[in-house]
Every structure is written in C-alpha cells, then in structure tokens.
N, C-alpha and C positions, 0 to 999 in steps of 0.2 A: 722313526719312532713306532709306527704301526707294526712293522715287522718284529720289533723288540717285544711289543705287547703280545703278539701272536705266539712268539717263541716261548714266552713265559707261560701262557695258557697251556701250550703243549706240554711244557715241563711239569705243570701242576697235575697232569693226568696220571702221572706215575705216583704210586703211593709213597715211595721213598723221598719224593721231592720235597714234601712238607718239612722234613727234618732239616733241610739245608737252606731253604729259602728264608731271607730276612722277613720280618713281619710286614714291612711296608709293601713288599711285593705280594705276599700271601693274602693280606687283608683286602687289597683292592681288586682282586680277581673274582668274578662271579660266573657261575655256570649258566645262570638264567639270562637270556637275552632281554633286551628292553623292548617290549612289544609296542610301546607308544612313541618310540623315537622318530618314526616316519610320519606321524599324524600331524597335520597342520594345527597351529596353536589357536584354533577357534573353539576348542573344548566342546565339540559336538557329541552326539550320542555315541559315535564310534570311539571317541576318546575315552568316555566313561566305561564303555563296554570293555575296552582294552585294560583299563584299570582293574575291572572285576577279575580278569584273568591273572592279575598279579597276586591274588590272594588264594591260598589253598583253604577252601571253606567246605563245610558240610552243607551242600546246597539243598538238602531236604529240610533245612530249617531256615527261617528268616530271623536274623539276629538284629533286633531293635534295642539291644542293651549294650551299647558301646561306651557308655559313660564310665562304668567302673574300670574296665580294661578292654582294649581293642586288640584284635589280631594284628600281627605284623605281616607285611608283604613278603613274598618269597625271597627277595634279595636280602632282607634283614635276617630271616631265619637261616638262609644258606650261609651267610657270613658268620652268624653265631655258631652254627654247628661245626663249621670248618675250624674256627678258632678254638672251640672246646676240644676237638680231636687233636689239634696241633699242640695245645697245652699239655694234653695227656701223654704225648710221646716222651716228654722230658720236662715235667712241671717246674723243677727248680730253675731250669734255664729258660724254657720257652714262655712260662707264665710271667716271670718277673723281668727277664732281660729282653724278651722279644715282644710280648703282647702288652705288658703294662705301660710302656712309653706311649702307646697309641692313645692313651687318655688325654694327652695334651692336644692332639689334633681334634678330639671330640670337644674339649673345652673351647678351642678356638671357634669351632663351628657353632656351638651354642651361644657363645658371646656375640658372634656376628648376627645370628638370628634374633637375639634379644636386644642387640644394639648397645652392648656394654663392653667394658674392659675385660680382657681375659682374667685379670687378677681379681675379678668380682664374681666369678662363676665356680661353684663347686659341683662335682658330680656325686649324686647320692643314689639311694635305692628307691625312693618314692617321695611324694609330697609330705607325707606324715613325718618322715625322718628329717626332711629339710626344715619343716616348720617347727618341729620340737627342738631342733638345734637353737632356734631363736627364742621360742617360748620359754624353754627351761634354762637357756643360757643368758638371758637378759638380767641385768641387775635391777631388781625391784624390791622395794621395802614395804613393810606392813602399812596398809592404808592406801598404797598406790592403786590406781584404778585402771582397768583394761576394759575397753568397749569392744563388743562384737555384736553380732545380730543373732536372732533366734534361728536364722536359716543357715548358719555356718556349720561346718562339718563336725559330727559328734566326737570324733577322735581328737580334734583340736580343742573342742570345748572341754573334753576330759583332761587334756594337758593343762589348760588354765585352771580347772577346778582342783587339780593336784597342787598347783601353786597357791591356790586359796587356802588349802589345808596346811601346806608346808610353810608358807611365808606370810599368811594373813593378808594377802592382797585382796582387792575387791574386783569381782567380775560382773559387768553389767551386760545383759543380753537384750539388745534393743529390737523392738518390733518395727518393721518397715512395711508400709502398705504394699500388698501384692494383689493383683498386678500393679507394677509401678508405672502409673500413667505419666507422671512427671519425674524424671530422674533426680531432680533436685530435692524431691521429698525424702530420698534416702540420705542425702547430705544434711538436710535440715534436721532429720530425726537424730542423727548421730551428734550433730553440733549441739542440739538442745540438751543432750545428756552429759556434755563435758562439764567438769568442775576443775578447780585448781589442782586436784590430785590426779587428774587423768594423765597417764603417761603413754598409753599405747592404744591405737585403733587397729583391730584385726578384722579383716573383711575378705570375703570370697569375691574374686573377680566375676565368676559365674557360679552362684550357689548350686550345689548338686541337686537340691530339692525343688528348684524353680526354673533354672535355665536363664534367669534374668541376667543380662549383661549390665553389671553395676557401673555407676559413674565414678570409676576409681580415681581418675585424675582430679576431679572436683573434690572428692573426699580427701585425697592426700594434700591438695593445696589448702583446703580448709584446715586440716590438722596442723600444717606448718605454721599457721597464724598463731597457734597456741603452743608451739614447740612440742608437738606430740608426734611420736614415731608411728609409722604405718607399716603393718605387715599385710601383704596381699597373698591370699591363697589362690594360686593360679592353676590348680590341678585340672580345671576344666576349660581353661582359656588358652593356654600356650599351644600353638600350632592348630588351634581351632578357629580363632578369629585373628585377623592381622593387627599387630601392634608391636611397639618397641617399648623399652623401659621409659624413654622420655615421654611416651604417651600416657604413662601411669604416674610417674614422679614418686614412686614408693621407695621406702628405705630397704625393704626386704621383699623378696618374691620367691615363691616355691611352687614346684609343679612335679607331677608324675609324667614321665616321658612315654610310659606304656599306654597312655590314653590316646591323645589326638596326634602325637608325633609318630606313633606306631613303632616305637623302639621296643626292645625285648622287655618282658615282664620283670620288674625289679630294677628299674632305672628311673632316676629323678634328677632334678636340678635345683640348686639353691643360689639365689642372687643376694649378695650383701653389699650395700654401698661401701666403697673402699674405706672411708673414714670411720666406719662403724665396726669393721671386722675385729679390731683389737678389744672392743668392749663386750664381745659375746663369748661366753664359755662354750666350747664344743661339747656335744653329748658324750663323746668318748675322749679321754684325756689326750692332750697333745703337749709336746715339750715347749718350754718357754720360748725358744727361738722361732716357734711358729705362731706366736701371738698375733702378728700382723698379716698372716698368710691365710688366704681363703682355703688352702688345702688342709688346714687343721680340721675342717668339717668332714674330711674324707678319711680320717684316722679310724678305720673300722676293723683293721686286721686283715687277714688273708681273705681274698674274695676272687670271684671269677672275672678276670679281665675281659673275657669274650663278651660279657654282658654290656659293659660300658663302651667297648670298642664298636659294637654293632650299632650304636647310636649314630655313628657317621653314615651308615647305610640308610638309616631312617631319615637323617637330614637330607641326604641326596635325593631320596624318594620324594620328600616334600618339596624340595627345590624344583623338581621336574613339574610338579603339579601347581605349585605356589599356594600359599595359605589363602590368598584372595580368592582364587578359583575354588578352593576347597570350601570356604565359607559360603560362596555363591551356590555351590552344589548342595550343601547341607540344608540351606534355607529352601532351595527348590524342592528337595525331597520332602521336607516337613510341610511346606505349603500344599503339596499335592494331596496329602491325606487330610490336612486341616480343612481345606476348602470343601471337601466332600461332606463334612459333618458339622461345620461351625454354625449352620443355620438352625440346628436343633436347639431349642431353648434349654434343654437339659444339659447341654455341653458348655463348659467353661474352661479357661486356661489359666496357667500360673503367670503368664506374661501378657502384655498388650500385643496381641497378634496383628493389630493394624499398623504397628510400627516395627518393621522387621530389622531395624538397627538395634533393637533391644533384646534380640534373641537370635539363635542360630541353630546349632545341632541338637540342643536339649529342649524338649517341650514336656510339660506335665499337663495332661488333660484330665478333667474331672467330669464324671457322669453323675448327675444328681439322681439320688435314689438307688444307685447301684453299688455293689460291693466290689471294689477294685481288686482285691485279692482274688476273688472268684473270677473276675474278668481275665486276670493274668493267667490263672490256671486253665481257664477255658481256651484262651488263645494258644497256650502251649500244648495242651492235651489234644485239642481238636485240629489245630492248624499248624502246629509246630512253629509258632511265632514267639520269640523270646522278648518279653517286655519286663518292666520293673514296677510292680505295685508298690506304692510309696506312701507312708504315713509319717510325717515329721513336722514339728512345729504346728502350724495351722494348715498344712497342706495334706490333703488326702486325695490321691489320684493315681494315674498311671504314667510313669515316665517313659518317654519314647526318645531313643537316641539312635537314629540311623547312622550309617557311615558311607564313605564313598564307594564301597564295593557293593552297595545295595542298588538294585535296579528299579526302574519305574514300575515294572510288572509286579514286583514284590510289594511295593508301596500300595499299589492298587488292590492287591489281594488283601493286605492288612486293612485298608480302608473299607472294603466290602464286608469284612468280618465285623468291623465296628458298626457299620450300617445295619447288618443283620441283628446285632444286639439291640440297637436303638429301635429297630422296627418290631421288636418283640418276637423275633424268630428263634431266640435262644432263651430257654427257661432256667430258673435257679440262680440268676446273677444279681437279683435285687437284694437290698438290705433286709 
C-alpha cells in the first residue's frame, strides 16, 4: 500500500497527471509533510511550535482577532488550490463529475464530529446562511413570539426583524446578566419571558460579543417543557470547545467552518433534526421530492466544489490536534495575558474569569475610563497587534481571540503593551 501511495505522489508531480487522476486520489495527496507526526502526544511546547509552522502567516503582526475568520493551515490551502486548478482544466467534467461527489465524504466527517446522522447535516457557506434557512423557513403566524438575547448576532436579529415586518411575529430580546456568575441565570431569564405564544428560542452557544459559553442543554431542556423549538447559533463554538449534539439537545444548529475549524472562507454547516426537515422551507427553492432531504438547503446553484471539499482537510487537521487539546491551549493563552492585568481595579471582563469552564478562546476586556477604539488603533499602529474594539448591547470593550498558531512570546508582548497603557505610559487613550 505504501508503494502505491508513493507512486501516486510521483505521478502527481507531472502537470498532465491532474487531468487523468480520479478525484479521490487527487484530493487526498498533499505536498506538505506533517511536521507533528513524530511528536509524542504530551502536547508540549515543541508540539505547539510545530503547529505554528503549519500556518503561513505574516509574522510581523500578532493576530488576536480570530473570531470573525481564522486563517487555514497549509494543508487546507494546498488542497483548495489544487482542486480549483483541477476544476479549471475541464469544469463541466471535473467540477461536477469528479469534485462535487466529494461533498458526501465531507458530510460524513461533519456528522461524525457533531455526533449526528449524515441525513441531518447540510453543507452551507456560513452560519448566517444556515441560520436564515431556519429563521425565514419556519412557519410562524402573526403574534407568534421568538425569544433571543440582546447579545445575539446582529445579522440574525435583522433576519427576525424582517419577519416582524413581513409576518407580524413578535421578537423579544432578553437581557441576561454578564458576567454570568450562575449559568442558570440565563435559563431563568429566558423562561421568565415565555408566554403561551412563544414558539422559538434562538440563542448563541458562545455570543460573539462576550465569549460566554452559554448553558445550551439546560436552555433546550427547559424549552422542551413548553414545546418550544430551539435554534442554536454555534458560529463560535463548533471546533472551539468539545461537545456533540447530544450535549446540546437543540433542534437546529448552525456554524461557520472558517472560524474555529480552519476550513476555507465561505464554508458552513447546518444541522436540522431529521423529523423537522420537512417543515422548513429552504432559502432557495428546491423540488417537491426534496421536501424531506437535508440537501434541499444546499440548492444554491453553481458553486466551487473545492471550497467544501477542503473541509475534509480541516477535519483531519483538527483530528490530529483534538478539540479538547485545542480548548486547553486557547484557555492557557488567554490566561497568560489575563493574569498579568487582572489585579488592576480598572480592568473587568465580560465573563467570570474565575470559572474557566464558562469561557475559552474569546475574551472581552474592559478598561474603565479608556476609549477602546483608540486602544485598538494604538495596538495596531504601534505594535501591529490586531484586536477587536467592540461596542454592542451593554458591552464596550476590546475582544481578544488568539488561536493555536499564536506563541507565548506574542501573548507576553501583547500583555506588556496593555500594562504600558494601564501604567500611563501611553497618552491619548482615555475617554
């Protein structure tokens, strides 16, 4: 078998070989070696240093804004570029006959990672597309109520507000105490707002503006007592922290795979509980015979198969690391800078930093008396540190989202920049 693989790699070196190789052979061959395959599984400093070399980054900058979109490792980009080139050789054949069937292997991989049936997973372009399939495809009548929180994503709030205008439904945005010292406070706040007309609870697993890991299972179990459906926005949780669908008990789940899974930009996933598929109208029309098929949510017309096929490479990359180890690493990186500034009374956080099971890779830090927009500009212009000044709902702070390719020395450099600000060594940053 080993000789066969080597011969295939040799064959791929010739430019003409791409046109004759079947997709399954083409897609699984990578030019980049695996630099971590010989490292022992103790996940020490050498392991994470090797992970850093898996990413082609501009190392003159420190990217602490991985929440919106994350770079992909070399293996994913290599796969993507090869497949795009291959499709371009003969699109009518290679795109549809050779590359497109690869989506089924991707579906299997995502279903396995999320712990669901293959028939419940749709491949989409992002979390927004996934969620709006549900939001705009549910049958709701005038007066029906939807509960969400003030911390949920603006695009999703906009989708519900359009249904308010179009269908006269009622949208309630519930305020939940942040930091969330007791997770049940979130459950109780939502339950208190339920009436006989409440049909849906829509909540983020990890709100983009706080980083709080919400008690989703408790919320979904509470909702089931009232026969209320639950939509979970998992844009910031999937492949970020370890969990399966059974740990959530939600009816619908959506995520962007270009965030914490490190898949190509423009990839997403939608989960719909099997018995609910037929009741949801897809965003783009599908024929009657697809009413019960999860694939009706993929009816978007011609698209680049290379994008969704490279998700397989992202899944393989994450399998090598494991989500458990990734979450451990992300918490360690955040703790490293938090511990250096948390004693300052002017510093507060959007989460309970004393309970690290309530947060992971996303932290919003607030500096009393400072302008966070100015801090963000200073960090970028002076230190080339990318951060996210954020003002949303009642949160006004600086969102920090490191990732696994960030090193301890970069975190220390960032922490020192914050200490210099707090020590008054930088002028012009106060309100």
